[in-house]
C-alpha positions in Angstrom: -3.7 23.8 -32.0 -3.8 23.4 -28.2 -1.1 20.7 -28.3 1.1 23.0 -30.4 0.7 25.8 -27.8 1.7 23.4 -24.9 4.6 22.1 -26.9 5.9 25.6 -27.6 5.8 26.4 -23.9 7.0 23.3 -22.1 9.3 20.3 -22.4 7.7 16.9 -22.5 7.3 15.1 -19.1 6.8 11.6 -20.6 7.5 10.4 -24.2 6.8 7.1 -25.8 8.8 6.5 -29.0 7.9 3.6 -31.3 6.4 1.6 -28.5 5.1 -1.9 -29.5 3.5 -4.6 -27.3 2.1 -8.0 -28.2 0.5 -10.8 -26.3 1.2 -13.9 -28.2 0.2 -13.3 -31.8 -2.1 -10.4 -30.8 -0.5 -7.0 -31.5 -1.8 -4.5 -29.0 0.4 -1.5 -29.7 2.2 -1.0 -33.0 5.1 1.5 -32.9 3.1 4.1 -30.9 4.5 7.6 -30.4 2.9 9.7 -27.5 4.1 12.9 -25.9 2.7 14.1 -22.6 3.4 17.6 -21.3 3.3 19.0 -17.7 -0.1 20.2 -16.7 -1.9 18.1 -19.3 -5.3 16.4 -18.8 -5.1 13.6 -21.4 -7.8 11.0 -21.9 -7.2 7.9 -24.1 -10.3 6.5 -25.7 -11.1 3.7 -28.1 -13.0 0.4 -28.2 -12.4 -2.3 -25.6 -9.3 -4.4 -26.0 -7.3 -1.8 -28.1 -4.4 -1.4 -25.6 -5.5 1.7 -23.6 -4.8 0.1 -20.2 -1.6 -1.4 -21.6 -0.3 2.1 -22.4 -1.0 3.2 -18.8 0.9 0.2 -17.4 3.9 0.8 -19.7 3.9 4.5 -18.7 3.8 3.4 -15.0 6.7 1.1 -15.5 4.6 -1.9 -14.5 4.8 -3.6 -18.0 7.7 -3.7 -20.4 7.4 -2.7 -24.0 8.5 -5.2 -26.6 10.1 -2.5 -28.7 10.5 1.3 -28.5 11.7 3.7 -25.9 10.2 5.5 -22.9 11.6 8.8 -21.8 10.8 10.4 -18.4 11.7 14.1 -18.2 14.1 13.5 -21.1 15.9 10.5 -19.6 15.5 7.1 -21.2 13.9 4.6 -18.8 15.8 1.3 -18.4 13.7 -1.7 -17.3 10.7 -1.5 -15.1 9.9 0.9 -12.3 11.6 -1.4 -9.7 14.8 -1.6 -11.7 15.8 2.0 -11.3 14.7 5.5 -10.2 12.6 7.6 -12.4 13.0 11.3 -12.2 9.2 11.5 -11.8 6.7 10.3 -9.3 3.9 8.4 -11.0 0.8 7.0 -9.3 -1.9 4.8 -10.7 -5.6 4.5 -9.8 -6.8 1.1 -10.9 -10.3 0.4 -12.3 -11.4 -1.7 -9.3 -9.7 0.6 -6.7 -7.5 -2.3 -5.7 -7.8 -1.8 -1.9 -6.7 -4.4 0.6 -10.0 -5.7 2.1 -8.3 -6.7 5.4 -6.9 -3.2 6.0 -8.7 -0.1 7.2 -9.0 2.9 5.0 -6.2 4.6 6.9 -3.9 1.5 6.5 -4.8 1.4 2.8 -4.1 5.0 2.1 -0.9 5.1 4.2 0.3 1.7 3.1 3.5 2.9 1.3 4.5 5.1 4.2 3.9 2.3 6.8 6.0 0.0 4.6 8.8 2.2 3.3 9.2 5.3 5.5 10.7 6.0 8.9 7.8 8.3 9.8 6.1 7.8 13.2 2.6 6.3 13.2 1.3 9.6 14.5 2.8 11.5 11.5 1.5 9.0 9.0 -2.0 9.3 10.6 -1.8 13.1 10.1 -0.8 12.8 6.4 -3.5 10.2 5.8 -6.1 12.4 7.4 -5.1 15.3 5.2 -5.4 13.2 2.0 -8.7 11.7 3.0 -10.1 15.2 3.7 -8.9 16.2 0.2 -11.1 13.6 -1.3 -14.1 14.3 0.9 -13.7 11.3 3.2 -12.8 12.9 6.5 -13.1 10.7 9.6 -13.4 7.4 7.6 -9.9 6.1 8.4 -11.2 3.4 10.8 -13.6 1.9 8.3 -13.0 -1.1 6.1 -13.5 -1.2 2.3 -16.5 -3.4 2.7 -18.2 -0.6 4.6 -17.8 1.9 1.7 -19.8 2.5 -1.4 -18.2 2.0 -4.8 -17.7 5.7 -5.2 -16.1 6.0 -1.8 -13.7 3.2 -2.5 -12.7 5.0 -5.7 -12.0 8.1 -3.6 -9.9 6.1 -1.1 -7.8 5.0 -4.1 -7.4 8.6 -5.1 -6.2 9.5 -1.7 -3.6 6.7 -1.8 -2.5 7.9 -5.3 -1.6 11.4 -4.0 0.2 10.2 -0.8 3.4 12.1 -0.2 6.4 11.3 1.9 7.9 14.5 3.5 11.2 12.5 4.0 11.5 12.1 0.2 9.7 15.0 -1.5 11.5 14.2 -4.8 9.5 11.0 -5.1 6.1 12.6 -4.5 3.7 11.9 -7.4 3.6 14.4 -10.2 1.5 12.3 -12.6 -1.6 10.2 -11.9 -2.7 7.5 -14.3 -6.5 6.7 -14.1 -7.8 3.5 -15.5 -11.5 3.8 -16.0 -12.1 5.8 -12.7 -15.9 6.0 -13.2 -16.5 2.5 -14.4 -19.5 0.9 -12.7 -20.6 4.1 -10.9 -24.0 5.7 -11.3 -24.2 9.2 -13.0 -24.1 11.1 -9.7 -21.2 9.2 -8.2 -19.4 9.6 -11.6 -19.9 13.3 -11.4 -18.3 13.4 -7.9 -15.3 11.5 -9.2 -15.0 13.6 -12.3 -15.0 16.8 -10.2 -12.4 15.3 -7.8 -10.1 14.5 -10.7 -10.1 18.1 -11.7 -9.8 19.3 -8.1 -6.7 17.2 -7.5 -5.2 18.6 -10.7 -5.7 22.2 -9.6 -4.5 21.9 -5.9 -0.9 22.3 -5.1 -1.2 19.2 -2.9 -2.4 17.1 -5.9 -0.9 16.2 -9.2 -1.0 18.7 -12.1 -0.7 16.1 -14.8 -2.9 13.1 -15.5 -3.5 10.5 -18.1 -6.9 8.7 -18.1 -8.5 5.8 -19.9 -12.3 6.1 -20.1 -15.3 4.9 -22.1 -17.8 7.1 -20.5 -18.9 10.1 -22.5 -19.5 12.4 -19.5 -16.1 11.5 -18.0 -14.3 12.1 -21.2 -15.9 15.5 -21.8 -15.6 16.7 -18.2 -12.0 15.6 -17.4 -10.1 15.9 -20.7 -8.3 18.8 -22.3 -6.7 16.6 -25.0 -8.1 13.3 -26.3 -6.4 10.6 -28.3 -8.2 7.7 -30.1 -6.4 4.4 -30.0 -7.4 1.7 -32.5 -5.6 -1.0 -34.4 -2.6 -0.6 -32.3 -2.1 3.0 -33.3 -3.1 6.5 -32.4 -5.7 7.3 -35.1 -6.7 10.8 -33.9 -5.8 13.5 -31.4 -7.7 16.6 -30.6 -9.4 18.8 -28.0 -12.7 18.2 -26.4 -14.3 20.8 -28.7 -13.0 19.0 -31.8 -14.8 15.8 -30.9 -18.1 17.2 -32.2 -16.5 18.8 -35.3 -14.1 16.2 -36.6 -14.9 14.1 -39.6 -12.7 11.2 -38.4 -15.0 8.2 -38.9 -13.7 6.3 -35.9 -14.4 9.2 -33.5 -17.8 9.8 -35.1 -18.8 6.2 -34.7 -17.5 5.9 -31.2 -19.4 8.9 -29.8 -22.6 8.0 -31.8 -22.5 4.4 -30.5 -23.3 3.3 -34.0 -22.7 -0.3 -35.1 -22.0 0.9 -38.6 -18.5 2.2 -39.4 -14.9 1.3 -39.5 -14.8 0.0 -35.9 -15.3 -3.7 -36.0 -18.3 -4.8 -33.8 -17.5 -7.9 -31.7 -20.6 -10.2 -31.7 
């Protein structure tokens, strides 16, 4: 119902049509169709090893599909992200934060501007400070990743994901892809990250659309508007957060009950 309302009001921002991906003889994605609309908070769930992170990397343009087509704002993408210019800025937050240990927080967050812009160091410093303040890390720019907690490192990666270049506003991120953003965090740190995800969606300095992969129940329920269940290379179910507790889909029921009995194969 919710998806139908979004569909009636907006054109898709990202579309996957018949996308397949295999690694050797292991079929990860099998002719997957997925439509993402502006302003969506979409969370992809399912057992480990079912291709959730693979979908994120294909959307980001970091990994090629074996078959199928990817459309960005209605335009077919050709090749990977470095092969052309998408009409859409896409940022990705990796599971392990993926910070450079030898660089300070400021250098990590401002890395793309230091490397690819003509901005002065003073201007980059101002932009970095703004982004760090957005994620609750004011005055941490001189620290190194080893001096931060796991939750703080995650927030640094968030600040990097929403970095913007005033010289090229057309390339500023409109979509964030989150790969297990609360993995390995305690419940309180997870809540901080979950709240931050929503805050960045709602601010005009953040990104209004995001796609997330998560296994954590609290993260799924607190950050998703729409949920899709990926299993066996296909999207097996799509629904709202409210529908999680009312659906009779056996895959969804087993996943959220953590039962070893059901259609999801248990890996010994």
